C-alpha positions, 0 to 999 in steps of 0.5 A: 493533519491526522496520522492514524496509529495502528500497531505502532505504525503511522498511516495517512489515509487522506490524499490531500494530507499526503499532497500537503506533506510532500509539497509543503513539508517534504515528507515522502513516506511510502504507499503500501496499498494495492490497486486490484484493477490496475496492472503493474501492482508492484510499481504503482501503489495506493493508500494508505501512506506509511510513515517512518517512525522518524517522520511521525515523531517529527510531525508530532513534535513540530505540531504539524499533525495529530495522532489518532488511535484508530481502534479507539476511534470506532464506537459501537454503531446503532442498528439504524446506522448499520442499516443505513450503511448497508443501504448505501453499500448496496447503492454503491454496488449497483454500479457493478451490475451492468458489468455483470450483465455484460459478462453474461451477454458475452458468455452467451454470445460465445456459446452461440458462436461455438454452436454455430461452428459445430453446426457448420462442421456437421458434427453437432448431431454426432456430439449432442445426440445420443446413439440409439440403442435397442431397448426392451419392449417394456421400457418406455422411450425417453421423452424430450423433457427427460432427455438430459441437455447440456447447458453452458451457463456462467457461474454466478458473480459475487461482488465483494466490496471492502472499504479500506478507509473508515472515514465514511462510517458514521460511527468513526469519530477520530480524535487527534491528540498531540505528542504529549498526550500520545506519549502519556497514553502510550499511543506513540512512544518512539523513540525509546532507545539511545539508537532510536534517539540518535536516528531521530536527531540525524533525521531532523538535522537532514530534514532541516537542511531541506532534503527529501528523505526516504528509507535506504534499506534497498541500498544498504544504508539507513536513508536515501537523500534527494535534493528535491521531490523523489518523483523528479530527482534521483537520490544523491546520497546513501546515508548511514548513521553511526554512533558518536563514539564509534571509531572510523577505520580504513576498513569502514572507509573502503566499505562505505566507499565501495557501497556508494560506488556500487549503487552510483551514489555518494555515501554520507556518514552521519552522527550527532555531536552532543556537546555542540548539539549539531549534525556531524556528517562527511561524505565517502566517495571512492575516486578513481572507480568509474 
């Protein structure tokens, strides 16, 4: 599996890879592409799939995926390759020509209907025929060919096709590298800080327990935890990550309990025990609040 790195973000462009990540490795990610011809674009998304930094590092460290530098994978194309790609693009766009012809036919039919309605109402001549006015004797009468006519013509249709993925380009030669090479070349350097390393340890600890994990920013936490595929289950926990040396007081218990109750979920507070090298977690639930 290949994870394309672009500006420090991991992207998946292959649908089969997305399916394998979700069904075999319970890695969810989030689709961020648009579907221009589909309704409800704020609900239904398309490729690519963007991964959280924790997910990218997890896949690379476990040897489940290789990192690809998208910018370095595009070599300079030859002129023959450019010409061949342009020819293929024209062939692909030829399927849109019937749609354009049908649009023009509908527009012409609509014009005919409007003209028929005007004639039926008896006001077509009054609208299109200019009122006769006395002209000087030396002025010539306008000939039919010089009389301006009103023409309803649809605007020309310009079809622009933009290919999101580069895998069909002959000059796209992706080369996947493992986590060691990705860090050496600074293609992928996350985690860099202690806070990021803590997030990665907690994420891996929860992932090892079989949970599906997604971002929890919409619910005031770091993660959302699902007992199964998010398309089939609701999330049960909002996860907040706290530093191991942070004191947990009554105000924190009230805050986390109220937040979890507001969104009708349990609030899991997670950290990492460096001495025992294991995940530490407990659940805060405000009982008595229905």
